[in-house]
N, CA, C and O atoms as a DFTB+ gen file, in Angstrom:
300 C
 N C O
     1  1     -60.192      93.695     170.436
     2  2     -59.836      92.777     169.532
     3  2     -58.562      93.289     169.693
     4  3     -58.353      94.403     170.175
     5  1     -57.042      91.953     169.022
     6  2     -55.591      92.278     169.388
     7  2     -55.234      92.857     167.889
     8  3     -55.845      92.459     166.897
     9  1     -54.377      93.657     167.836
    10  2     -54.162      94.668     166.584
    11  2     -52.622      94.305     166.781
    12  3     -51.848      94.662     167.669
    13  1     -52.387      93.346     165.492
    14  2     -50.673      92.709     164.756
    15  2     -50.754      93.780     163.513
    16  3     -51.337      94.050     162.462
    17  1     -49.566      94.249     164.572
    18  2     -48.427      95.199     163.625
    19  2     -47.262      94.306     162.539
    20  3     -46.249      93.709     162.906
    21  1     -47.712      94.429     161.336
    22  2     -46.552      93.937     160.741
    23  2     -45.398      95.153     159.249
    24  3     -45.426      96.020     158.376
    25  1     -44.656      94.258     159.991
    26  2     -43.295      95.103     159.337
    27  2     -42.333      94.080     158.183
    28  3     -41.740      93.055     158.520
    29  1     -42.372      94.776     156.487
    30  2     -41.820      94.046     155.234
    31  2     -40.870      94.730     154.875
    32  3     -41.377      95.565     154.126
    33  1     -39.874      94.901     154.925
    34  2     -38.447      96.202     154.550
    35  2     -37.841      94.740     153.507
    36  3     -37.413      93.692     153.990
    37  1     -37.965      95.058     151.964
    38  2     -38.156      93.969     150.416
    39  2     -36.209      94.038     150.862
    40  3     -35.376      93.134     150.918
    41  1     -36.071      95.883     151.159
    42  2     -34.916      95.645     150.784
    43  2     -33.385      95.015     151.648
    44  3     -32.175      95.139     151.460
    45  1     -34.212      94.347     152.593
    46  2     -33.142      94.246     153.781
    47  2     -33.470      92.895     153.328
    48  3     -32.460      92.283     152.980
    49  1     -35.032      91.948     153.175
    50  2     -35.965      91.085     153.415
    51  2     -36.067      90.806     154.750
    52  3     -35.568      89.806     155.267
    53  1     -36.832      91.831     155.462
    54  2     -36.844      91.438     157.013
    55  2     -38.392      91.446     156.749
    56  3     -38.975      92.288     156.065
    57  1     -39.179      89.993     157.629
    58  2     -40.647      90.740     157.984
    59  2     -40.362      91.221     159.588
    60  3     -39.247      90.867     159.972
    61  1     -40.918      91.735     160.287
    62  2     -41.026      92.228     161.795
    63  2     -43.083      91.997     161.923
    64  3     -44.013      92.481     161.278
    65  1     -43.003      91.053     163.056
    66  2     -44.719      90.582     163.487
    67  2     -45.000      91.329     164.910
    68  3     -44.583      90.436     165.647
    69  1     -45.327      92.127     165.591
    70  2     -45.205      92.275     166.485
    71  2     -47.195      92.240     167.111
    72  3     -48.074      92.926     166.590
    73  1     -47.374      91.419     168.098
    74  2     -48.977      91.351     168.298
    75  2     -48.718      92.030     169.898
    76  3     -49.670      91.852     170.659
    77  1     -47.504      92.801     170.485
    78  2     -47.649      93.930     171.523
    79  2     -47.354      94.842     171.182
    80  3     -47.440      94.992     169.964
    81  1     -46.859      95.949     171.961
    82  2     -46.344      97.709     171.722
    83  2     -44.614      96.756     171.640
    84  3     -44.121      95.741     172.132
    85  1     -44.295      97.624     170.903
    86  2     -43.014      96.934     170.448
    87  2     -42.102      98.260     170.818
    88  3     -42.293      99.427     170.476
    89  1     -40.770      97.551     171.843
    90  2     -40.842      98.891     173.095
    91  2     -38.667      98.558     172.749
    92  3     -38.208      97.484     172.361
    93  1     -37.854      99.791     173.045
    94  2     -37.020     100.002     172.719
    95  2     -35.881      98.373     173.483
    96  3     -35.092      97.525     173.069
    97  1     -36.692      98.901     175.065
    98  2     -35.559      97.098     175.747
    99  2     -35.955      95.689     175.326
   100  3     -36.599      94.962     176.082
   101  1     -35.695      95.439     174.519
   102  2     -36.011      94.288     174.006
   103  2     -35.008      93.010     174.634
   104  3     -33.872      93.217     175.062
   105  1     -35.729      91.533     174.593
   106  2     -34.303      90.491     174.180
   107  2     -34.817      90.212     173.014
   108  3     -35.890      90.620     172.571
   109  1     -33.790      89.271     172.335
   110  2     -33.848      88.511     170.419
   111  2     -33.229      87.568     170.864
   112  3     -32.224      87.713     171.560
   113  1     -33.913      86.006     170.415
   114  2     -33.061      85.643     170.198
   115  2     -33.584      84.452     169.255
   116  3     -34.785      84.189     169.206
   117  1     -32.535      83.676     168.437
   118  2     -33.043      83.045     167.325
   119  2     -33.917      81.841     167.614
   120  3     -33.514      81.571     168.745
   121  1     -34.885      80.903     167.327
   122  2     -35.678      80.203     167.669
   123  2     -35.002      78.984     166.502
   124  3     -34.856      77.876     167.018
   125  1     -34.862      79.018     166.000
   126  2     -34.872      78.395     164.477
   127  2     -34.106      79.692     163.384
   128  3     -33.976      80.914     163.456
   129  1     -33.618      78.314     162.118
   130  2     -32.985      79.405     161.604
   131  2     -33.452      80.834     160.750
   132  3     -34.174      80.801     159.753
   133  1     -32.849      82.176     161.395
   134  2     -33.317      83.122     160.607
   135  2     -35.096      83.659     161.640
   136  3     -35.968      84.449     161.277
   137  1     -35.034      83.068     162.549
   138  2     -36.552      83.329     162.994
   139  2     -36.338      83.651     164.597
   140  3     -36.003      82.879     165.495
   141  1     -36.744      85.496     164.662
   142  2     -36.015      85.379     165.572
   143  2     -37.439      85.855     167.052
   144  3     -38.244      86.744     166.772
   145  1     -37.482      85.518     167.728
   146  2     -38.120      85.677     168.860
   147  2     -37.911      87.627     170.260
   148  3     -37.141      88.138     171.074
   149  1     -38.754      87.769     169.826
   150  2     -38.899      89.147     170.285
   151  2     -38.913      89.225     171.788
   152  3     -40.121      89.228     172.023
   153  1     -38.544      89.263     172.473
   154  2     -39.299      89.242     173.725
   155  2     -39.513      91.318     174.651
   156  3     -38.722      92.191     174.293
   157  1     -40.430      91.583     175.523
   158  2     -40.276      92.350     176.502
   159  2     -38.928      91.858     177.937
   160  3     -38.991      90.972     178.788
   161  1     -38.140      92.607     177.729
   162  2     -36.898      92.524     178.853
   163  2     -37.642      92.968     180.462
   164  3     -36.890      93.428     181.322
   165  1     -38.613      92.853     180.661
   166  2     -39.122      93.158     181.922
   167  2     -39.375      92.513     182.743
   168  3     -39.102      92.363     183.934
   169  1     -40.432      91.764     181.400
   170  2     -41.682      90.055     181.762
   171  2     -41.517      89.496     181.184
   172  3     -42.351      88.600     181.314
   173  1     -40.633      89.210     180.120
   174  2     -39.979      87.922     179.405
   175  2     -40.770      88.000     178.771
   176  3     -40.100      88.049     177.739
   177  1     -42.145      88.090     178.305
   178  2     -42.738      87.712     177.478
   179  2     -42.459      88.444     175.955
   180  3     -41.815      89.402     175.526
   181  1     -43.538      87.168     175.309
   182  2     -42.896      87.111     173.953
   183  2     -44.478      88.325     173.363
   184  3     -45.697      88.375     173.529
   185  1     -43.136      89.275     172.475
   186  2     -44.084      90.681     172.227
   187  2     -44.089      90.446     170.443
   188  3     -44.976      91.096     169.890
   189  1     -43.552      89.931     169.875
   190  2     -42.892      89.293     168.242
   191  2     -42.277      88.421     168.105
   192  3     -41.940      87.550     168.907
   193  1     -41.850      88.695     166.054
   194  2     -41.132      87.802     166.263
   195  2     -40.827      88.700     164.973
   196  3     -41.647      89.509     164.539
   197  1     -39.020      88.385     164.157
   198  2     -38.716      88.766     162.788
   199  2     -37.798      87.592     162.641
   200  3     -37.055      86.891     163.329
   201  1     -38.236      87.729     161.342
   202  2     -37.944      86.805     160.009
   203  2     -36.874      87.501     159.541
   204  3     -37.019      88.710     159.367
   205  1     -35.276      86.719     159.173
   206  2     -34.303      87.601     158.241
   207  2     -34.259      86.347     156.796
   208  3     -34.280      85.120     156.700
   209  1     -34.186      87.590     155.797
   210  2     -33.716      86.630     154.540
   211  2     -35.652      86.214     154.076
   212  3     -35.498      85.909     152.893
   213  1     -36.854      86.094     154.289
   214  2     -37.750      86.958     154.081
   215  2     -37.873      86.791     152.608
   216  3     -37.592      87.911     152.181
   217  1     -38.167      85.927     151.462
   218  2     -39.476      86.052     150.697
   219  2     -40.173      85.643     150.778
   220  3     -40.299      84.679     151.534
   221  1     -41.415      86.282     149.782
   222  2     -43.013      85.766     149.754
   223  2     -43.534      84.387     149.558
   224  3     -44.657      83.968     149.839
   225  1     -42.338      83.629     148.926
   226  2     -42.315      82.584     148.736
   227  2     -41.874      82.192     150.700
   228  3     -42.759      81.652     151.363
   229  1     -40.845      82.449     151.218
   230  2     -40.595      81.478     152.099
   231  2     -41.522      80.130     153.039
   232  3     -42.603      80.583     153.413
   233  1     -41.399      79.239     153.296
   234  2     -41.319      78.513     153.582
   235  2     -41.915      78.285     154.988
   236  3     -42.818      77.575     155.432
   237  1     -41.007      79.214     155.527
   238  2     -40.532      78.813     157.441
   239  2     -41.449      79.465     158.205
   240  3     -41.311      79.576     159.423
   241  1     -42.931      80.170     157.235
   242  2     -44.032      81.276     157.130
   243  2     -44.928      79.749     158.312
   244  3     -45.267      79.650     159.491
   245  1     -44.965      78.732     156.903
   246  2     -46.106      78.040     157.283
   247  2     -45.502      77.217     158.885
   248  3     -46.230      77.225     159.877
   249  1     -44.647      76.811     158.897
   250  2     -43.766      76.158     160.509
   251  2     -44.182      76.904     161.916
   252  3     -43.681      76.624     163.005
   253  1     -45.126      77.842     161.709
   254  2     -45.084      78.950     162.412
   255  2     -46.446      79.447     162.984
   256  3     -47.168      80.293     162.457
   257  1     -46.724      78.645     164.390
   258  2     -47.919      79.209     164.800
   259  2     -48.564      79.892     165.869
   260  3     -48.263      79.480     166.990
   261  1     -49.442      80.909     165.798
   262  2     -49.731      81.858     166.892
   263  2     -50.759      81.780     167.716
   264  3     -51.376      82.760     167.297
   265  1     -51.309      81.427     168.434
   266  2     -52.242      81.484     168.884
   267  2     -52.469      82.682     170.920
   268  3     -51.819      82.639     171.965
   269  1     -53.826      83.606     170.427
   270  2     -53.350      84.274     170.601
   271  2     -54.899      84.698     171.634
   272  3     -56.019      84.472     171.174
   273  1     -54.698      85.319     173.030
   274  2     -56.100      85.515     173.625
   275  2     -56.357      84.382     174.209
   276  3     -55.343      83.686     174.189
   277  1     -57.449      83.738     174.847
   278  2     -57.582      82.674     175.969
   279  2     -58.679      81.839     175.614
   280  3     -59.686      82.399     175.181
   281  1     -58.664      80.590     175.720
   282  2     -59.377      79.821     175.010
   283  2     -60.210      79.598     175.537
   284  3     -59.873      79.376     176.700
   285  1     -61.617      79.463     175.357
   286  2     -62.986      79.413     176.147
   287  2     -63.632      77.945     175.950
   288  3     -63.529      77.612     174.769
   289  1     -64.031      77.331     176.449
   290  2     -65.127      76.288     176.372
   291  2     -66.188      76.888     176.796
   292  3     -66.430      77.751     177.640
   293  1     -67.099      75.935     175.646
   294  2     -68.553      76.247     175.785
   295  2     -68.931      75.199     177.253
   296  3     -68.270      74.231     177.632
   297  1     -70.348      75.830     177.962
   298  2     -70.560      74.968     179.301
   299  2     -71.897      74.646     179.053
   300  3     -72.524      73.954     179.855
């Protein structure tokens, strides 16, 4: 089972979610208003997201969906 790491820094209103191992050499790009995609710089694979100015009632979370793993169909 995949391990998801969630970091919340209330003093900075910053929410960071990693579904892969965080690395020091990563690429970040803004996807939407204050939603940052974090990618592995070597592979280009997404490894997490960061949400700026996050508050628990934040509506941006509802617009983000994440599918992990492989979808399998029953025979």
